[in-house]
C-alpha positions in Angstrom: 203.2 138.1 94.7 203.6 137.2 91.2 202.7 133.6 91.4 199.8 134.8 93.5 198.2 137.0 90.5 198.9 134.0 88.2 197.0 131.6 90.3 194.1 134.3 90.5 194.1 134.7 86.8 194.0 130.8 86.4 191.2 130.3 89.0 189.3 133.2 87.4 189.6 131.4 83.8 188.4 128.3 85.3 185.5 129.8 87.0 184.2 131.6 83.6 184.5 128.4 81.8 182.9 126.7 84.3 180.0 129.3 84.5 179.6 129.2 80.7 179.2 125.3 80.8 176.8 125.7 84.0 174.6 128.4 82.1 174.7 125.7 78.9 173.5 123.0 81.1 170.8 125.1 82.8 169.4 126.2 79.2 169.6 122.6 78.1 167.7 121.4 81.1 165.0 124.1 80.9 164.7 123.0 77.2 164.4 119.0 78.0 161.9 119.8 80.8 159.8 122.1 78.6 159.6 119.3 75.9 158.8 116.7 78.3 155.9 118.5 80.5 154.3 119.3 76.9 154.1 115.8 76.3 152.8 114.9 79.5 150.2 117.7 79.5 149.0 116.4 76.0 148.1 112.7 77.7 144.9 113.7 79.8 143.6 115.3 76.6 144.4 112.3 74.5 142.7 110.0 76.9 139.5 112.1 76.9 139.4 111.7 73.4 140.0 108.0 73.0 136.9 107.8 75.7 134.9 110.1 73.7 135.4 108.4 70.6 134.5 104.8 72.2 131.4 106.5 73.2 130.4 108.4 70.1 131.2 104.9 68.1 128.8 102.6 70.2 126.4 105.4 70.0 126.4 105.5 66.2 126.0 101.7 66.2 123.2 101.6 68.6 121.3 104.5 66.7 121.9 102.5 63.4 120.5 99.3 64.7 117.4 101.2 66.2 117.0 103.4 63.1 118.3 101.3 60.2 120.4 104.4 59.2 123.4 106.4 60.4 122.4 109.6 62.2 122.9 112.8 60.3 125.4 114.2 62.4 127.0 113.7 65.8 124.3 116.2 67.6 121.8 113.5 66.8 123.4 111.2 69.4 122.5 111.4 73.2 126.4 111.5 74.1 127.9 114.7 75.7 131.5 115.4 74.6 133.7 118.3 75.6 134.1 119.9 72.1 132.3 118.1 69.3 134.4 120.3 66.8 137.3 117.9 67.8 135.5 115.3 65.7 134.9 114.6 62.1 131.8 112.5 61.2 131.2 110.6 57.8 127.1 110.2 58.0 127.5 107.8 54.6 129.9 105.5 56.4 129.1 105.9 60.2 132.6 106.6 60.9 134.0 109.3 63.4 137.4 110.3 64.1 139.5 112.9 65.8 141.0 116.1 64.4 144.1 116.1 66.6 144.4 112.4 66.9 143.2 111.0 63.5 144.8 107.4 64.2 142.6 106.6 67.1 
């Protein structure tokens, strides 16, 4: 009987140790998953910005060719974008860039 109680105590300690490790693994998995999905969710937004920048830059060049000057603002262009406030425009140089992705 005494050896059975020692065995139960030993099993209890192992289970407790295993449960702590399992909880830590679950927490780590949730953290990794959250970071991964954050990056994945960002991709469609970046793809949209890349596409819109290409359209804006082409429209700026066409405007300059037709009017011999750069447009005063992006709203002078016949291009629809989801959020015009996403972009910074320098009318003196005809340069446009994204606020969130300035290296594009």
